[in-house]
N, C-alpha and C positions, 0 to 999 in steps of 0.2 A: 943250522946250516941246511937241514932238510926243508925247512919252511922257505928259505931263499931259493932252493932248487925248484920247489913246487911253483913259487911265484914266477920265477924265470921261465919255466916251461909254459905256465898259463899265459905269460905275456906274449907268446908267439901268436896264437890265434886272436887274442883280444886286441893286441896292438895293431895287427894287420887289418882287423875288421874295423877298428875305429878310424884308422887312416883312410880306409876305403870309403866309409860313409861320409867322410869329409871331402871326398874327391881328390885325395892325395895318393901318391904312389904307395902301395901297401908296405914296401920295405921301410918307409919312413916311420911307420908305427913300431917296427922292431928297434930301430936306432933310438927311438924316443924312450925305450926301456933299458938302455945300457948306460951311457955316460950320465944323463940327467938323474937316473935312479941312484947311481953310485954316489954322485956329488950331493944330491939332496939328502940321502940317508946319512951321510957323514956329518952333515951340518944341522939337520933339523932338531928342534927341541921336542917335537912330538915324535918320539924315537921310533915308533912303529909305522909312521906314515911313509907310504911308497909314492915317490914323485915320478909321474910318468904321464903319458897321453891319456885323456879321457874323452868320452864321446862329446861332452859339452864343449871342451876345448877344441876338439877337431872341427865341430860344426861352427863354433865362433870364429875360428881361424879361417875357415872356408869363406864365411861372410865377409871378413876383413879383407882377404885377398881379392875377392870379387869386387868389393867397393873401391879398392885401389886400382882396379883394372889389371890385376896380375893373374897369370895362369897358375893354378895350384901345382902344375908340373914344373914351374920355375924354381929350381933348387936354390938358386941364389936369393930369390925373393923370400922363400920359406926360411932360409937361414937368417935373413935380415929381420923378419918378423919375430923369430925365436929369440934373437939377441936383444931386440928392442923390448920384448916382454920381460926378459931377464933384467934389463936396465931399470924398467919401471918398478919391478918387484924389489930390486936392490935399494933403490931410492926410498921406497915406502918402508922397507925394513930398517934402513939406517936412520931414517927420521922417526923411528919408533911409532909408526902409524898403526902398528898392530894393536896399540892401546885402544883404538876406536872399536875393536871387537868387543871390548868390555861394555859398550853401550848397546850391543845387540842382545836383546832379551832372550831368555831361555825359551819363551814361547815362539819367537821368530826362528831361532836356531833349530828348535825341534821340528817345526813345520818344514823348514828348508831341508834338513837332513833326511826326514822321512820322505819328502818329495823326491829327493835324489835317489833314495832306495827304490821307490816305485818306478822311477825312470829306468833304473837298472833292470828291474823286472820286465818292464815294457820293451826295453831294448833288446832282450834276448828271445822275444816271442818267435821270431823267424828261426833262430837256431834251435829252439826247444820244440817247435811244432811243425816246422816246414812251411808254415803259412806266413806270407808277407803282407801285413796290414798296409792299406793305402794311406791311412791317416798319418799326419805328421805330429799329431797331438798325443801326449802320453796317455791320457785317459781314453782318447779315441782309439788308440791302438789296443788297449785292453778290452774295451767294449766290442770292437770289431772282431778281435780274435775269438772272444767267447761266442759271438753271434755266428761265427763261421767254423764252429767245431768240426763240422762235417768235411771241411776242406783241409783239415790237418793231415800231415803225412804220417801214417801209422808207424813206420819204422823209426822215423825221427823221434816221435813222441816216446816210443818204447826205449830208445837209447837214452833219452833225457831222463825219463823216470827211473830207468835202470841205474843211471849214474847216481841219482838221489838215493835210491835204495842201497846201493853199495856204500855210499857215504854214511848213511845212518847205521848200517851194519858194522862198519869199521869203527864208528864212534862208540859203539857198545862194548868194544874190546879195549880194555884199559891200555894195553901196550900199543895199540894202533890209533888211539884217540888223536894224538898230535899229527899222525900221518894220514888221517882219514881222507883229506883232499887228494893227496898223492895216490893213495890206494884206489880211490874212486876213478881218478884220471886214467891210471894204467889199466885197471881191470875192465872198466867200461870201454876203453879204446880197443882193447884186444877182443872183447866180446863183439863189438860192433864190426871190427875187421873180419871176424869169422862169420857172423850171422846177419849183418846188415850192411852189405857192401854198397848199397845204393844211397846211403846218407852222405850229405855234403861234408867235405873235409877242408882243412886249412888250405891245402894246396889248390882247392877249387877257387879260392879267393885270389891267390897269387902264389907263384913259386917262392919258396923260402930260400933266399940266397945264402950261399956258404961264404960269408965275408964279414969282416969287422966293419963298424961304422966308418964311412968314408970321410976324409977331411973336406970340409965345405967352406968356401969363401962367401961371406955375405955380399949382396949387391948393394953398394952404398947409394946408388942412384934411387933405390926404392925407399930409402929412409923417410923422406918427407911424406910420401903417400901412406906410410904404414904407422906413423907415430900415434895418431889418434886411435886407430884400431888396436894397437898394441896395449894401450891403456885398458880398453874394454876387455881384451882377452886376459890381461893380468888380473882384473877384478873378478872375472869368472873363476879363474884358477884359484885365487886367494880365498874366495868365498867357499869353494869346495874344500880347501885345506882347513879353513876354520871349522867347517862341519866335521871334519875328521878329528880335530882337537877336542871337539865337544863329545864325539861319539866313542873315541878310542883313548882311554887313559893310559898314561905311561906305567908300565908294569912295576917300576921301582918307586912309584908314588910321587915322583917329582912333577912339578907343574909345568905345563907347556908354556911357551912364550911365543905369542903370535908374531911379534916383530922379528924374532930370530927365525921363525918358520918362513916369514916373508923373505928374509935375507937368504936362507938356504935355498929356497925355490928360485930366487933371482940368480944365484950362482949356478944352479943346475941348468937354467935356461941359457945363461950367458956362455957357459962352456959347451953345453949341448948343441947350441946353434952352429958351432964349428965342426960338429960331428954328425951331421945329417938328421938332427932331431927336429920334430915339430915342437911347438910350445907345449910345455908340460906343467903339471901342478899336482897337488895331492889327489890321489885316486882312491875313492872310497871302496870301489870294488876290489882293486888290487891289494889295498890294505886289509880288506876283509878276508881275502884269500890267504894272505900272510899270517894274520892272527889265527885264522881257522886251522892253519897248518902248524901252529905252535910257536909263532914268532914271539920272542921275549926281549930282544935287544935290537939296536940299530943295525947290527951285523946281518940281520935277515934281509934288509933292503939292499945292503952292499952286495951280499951274495946273490941276490936276485938279479942285479945288473950284471955281475960277473958270469953267473950261470947262463943268462940269456945269451951273452956274447959267445960263450963256449959251446952251448948247444947248437946255435946257428952255424958256427964254424965247423963243428965236428959232425953233427947229424941233422943238419937243417932239413934235407928232404924227408928224413924219417919223421921228424916232428910235423911235417906237412901232412902226415896221414892221420893226425888227431881229428876225430869227427867233431864238427861244430856242435852237434847235438850234445856231446859230452861237455863242451864248454858251456852250452846253454843250461844244462842241468846243474853244473857247479855255480853258475851265476844266479840261478833261482835260489840256491841255498844261501849265497852271499846276501842277496837282496832281502830274503826272509829273515836272516839273522840280524841284519841292520834294523829292520822294522821291529823285530822282537826286542832288540836292545833299546829302542826308543819308547816302548810301551810304558815303563815307569814314569818317564818325563811327560808323556802324553797325559797320563792320569793326573800327575801333579799339576800341570798347566790347566787341565779341565776343572780341577777342584779349587784353583787359586782365585780366579775371577772371570767374569764374562768377557771382559776386555782382553785378557790374556788368551782365552780360548778362541776368541774371534781373530786375534792376530795370528795364532798358530794355524787356524783353518785357512785364512786368506793367503798366508805365505805358502802353505802346502798346495793350495789350488793354483797359485801363481807359478810355483816351481814346476808343476806337472802340466800346466796348460799354456804357458808363455815361454818365449825364449829365455834362457837362464839369466842373461844379463838384465833383462827387464824384471825378472823375479827378485834379483838381488837388490835393485833399486827400490822395489816395492817393500821388501823386507826391511831395508834401512829406514825408509819413511815410516813404517809401522813402529819400529823401535824408537824413533824420535818422538812419535806421537804418544807412545806409551810412557816415555820418560816425562814428557810435558804433563800428561794427565796425573802421573804419580807425584810430580813436583807440586802440582796445583793442590794436591791433598795433603802435602807434607806440612805446610805452615799452619801453626795453631797458637792460640794464646791460652795459658794456664795461670791461675792465681797462685802466688807464693804467700803462705800465711805463716807468720812468726809464732812458734810455739815455745813453751818453756825449755824444751830439750832440742830445739832446732827449727826447721822449716817443714811445713807440710804442703802438699800440692792439691789443688782443687780446680773446678771449672771456673773460667774467667767470668766475672759478674756481668750480667746483661746491662745493668745500670750502675754507674759509678756511685758508691756510697758517699754521703756527706760526712764532714767532720773527722775524716781520717785519711791517711795515705794508703793507697792500694798498690800492691806490687804484682805485676804480671810478667811472665817470662814468655818471650817469643821463640818458638822452636821452628826453624825453617832456614831457607837459603837466601831469602830476599828475591827469589826468582819471580819474574813478572806474573807468571800464572798463579802464584799464591795470593796475590794481592786482593782478589775478590773475596776469598774466604777470610783473610785477615781483616779486611774492612768490615765485613759482616759481624765478626766477633769482637770488634772494638767496643768497649763499654759506652753506653749512651750517657752523655754529659748533661742532658736536660734536667734542670732543677738542682744540679749538684752545687753544694755550698761548703766552703772551707774544705775543699777536696784537692787531692793531688794524685797523679798516676805516675808510677815508676815502671818503666819498661826495661826488663833485663834482656840483653842481647848477647850474652856470653855464649860462644860456640855457634852462633847463627850468622846469617848474612854472608855466606860464602861467596855468593855471586849477586850482590845487590844491584838492582836494576833501576833505570830511570823512573819506571812506573812506581816502584817502591818509594823512592825519594819524593816523588810528586805526592803520593798518598800521605807520607809522613809530614810533609810541609803543610798540606791541607788540614790534617788533623791538629797539628800544632797551632795553626791560626785559629781554628774553631775553639780550641781549648782556652787560648788567650782571651778570645771574645767572651767566653763563658766564665772567665775568672778561675780557671782550673790550671794548676801547675803541672807541667810535664817534664820528666827527667828521664833521659836514656842512660842506662848504665851497662857496664861490661862490654863497652865498645872496643872491638879489636882495632889494631893499628890500621889495617887496610880500610875499614869503614871510616875511621877518624879522618884519614887522608882524603877519602872520597867526599865526606861532608864538608871539609875545608875547600876542596877544589870546586865544588858545585855551589858553594855559598849557603848550603843548608845549615852549616854550623852557626853562622851568624843569625839565621832565622830562629834556631832553637835556643841560642844563647850558649856561648862556650862553657860557662859554669854549669850548665844543665846537661852537659854530656860528660859522663864519667867513664874514663878509660878502664879497660879490663886490667886486673892485677894478677899476680901469681898466687894469691890466696883465695880459696873458694869462698864465695859469698861476700867477700870484702867489698867489691864494687856495689853490691846490692845495699849493704849497710851504709856506704857512702852516699848512694843515690837516695836512700830513705832520709838520711840526715839532711841532704840538700832540699828534698821535697818538703820536709817539715819546716825548714827555714823559710822557704818560699810561702808556705801557708801562714807562718807567723807574720811575715812581711805584709801579706794581703790583709790579715786581720787587723794589723796596726794601722793600715790605711783606711779602714772602714770608719765612717762617722760615728 
């Protein structure tokens, strides 16, 4: 419950700040942390994920509203956008499209989540130093801030560093470890009120209203202009949520379900749109605050939404006295903790392969240097590219050699031996990218006499392509011309139907295609018997 209170209190300055940087009325940032947070926490399968407004969603929403020719101050238009984002998320969740996240590689997701963490750090430069970088680029903000250290506001920096120091001190006390964020927030705020009255506070952004989220009616006339933009905002939000699922494991050990997280966020936006909320999604910073404050169940997020509503109604103006430098200090901790949590994955990716390392670095650079929606598409394209590269290396031929006590495995022969039947097993999917390697490993038939080749396909050809069928047909024709028998065995029903539909079965000869059976290696024995019979027929025809 304490973690929910800390998160709710933290949501006041952060929510208002995010709404303001998007050009929206600051109170909309508050309402985005009440109803959507409660609904999202109730339904999400990533139980610690806090669904609320983020800086990326605020900026994306601003761009969408501007493209549609709508004023960010148009409450009805904002409600329409939020509801549409919810509908898109719901559809994606109900269609189980979260499964596509399984195709996003660890390398890409590590680069993305680390980039988001660096965005968080860059986003609080002004709050933590008092210096406002002119650059709109994440890396540019960091470089500019370091280059202008002399322009930093000393009291602001002192409050931010003091907040970090109090947090570290509280973390060293066992009984205060789970409350370190709350202790730092309260102690640093009181100290700043007494010693540094000239630092910016929440109320300097906008007055904190003492009211519950207002009921809002969407403007139906704005629907056509916002549909396309709603899809883009939804993708930004869902990508951030996917990053949370990768970075924050469920305390009870259960696995997250991206599709159900999509549905949960869709419901949060669909309901939140009628209660003054901007589009929302999984917030890495707010989730980091919750976990840092000791969150262990979904009730933390539910209490965060309830606490925010109660705080605003009961002591809204008092909460407005929280210094932004305190928020900046806590955000520095959150960002640093997220980066620290990614270090094992960064090391793993770096040691895995050059391609994985390159994908991680490119995604990180894109996330910190480009608009988030563009970074998402780049990351998706890299994941597809990595999948294709890995599939191209997956297919291979190995020789199966009959021994007295079973079968042994060896390298496929470069040249097909004469006067015997050779058995090879193809391990792969039949994916078109594999064909080049398969073609290279196919035994050379030149000079082969009284020879046959049995190709075992059991457990392979999950996605046979036209390229594979074309290669198989060419090889079969070459082998017939050279007087070498070819038998395909262990053929699954799906491949059998495909061979029939494309006419490849007739080219191979129906008797030369042996279906897979329920007994291990039985189809291989049948295939060898068929190949031996073909060799005998060819020997009988010889003069």
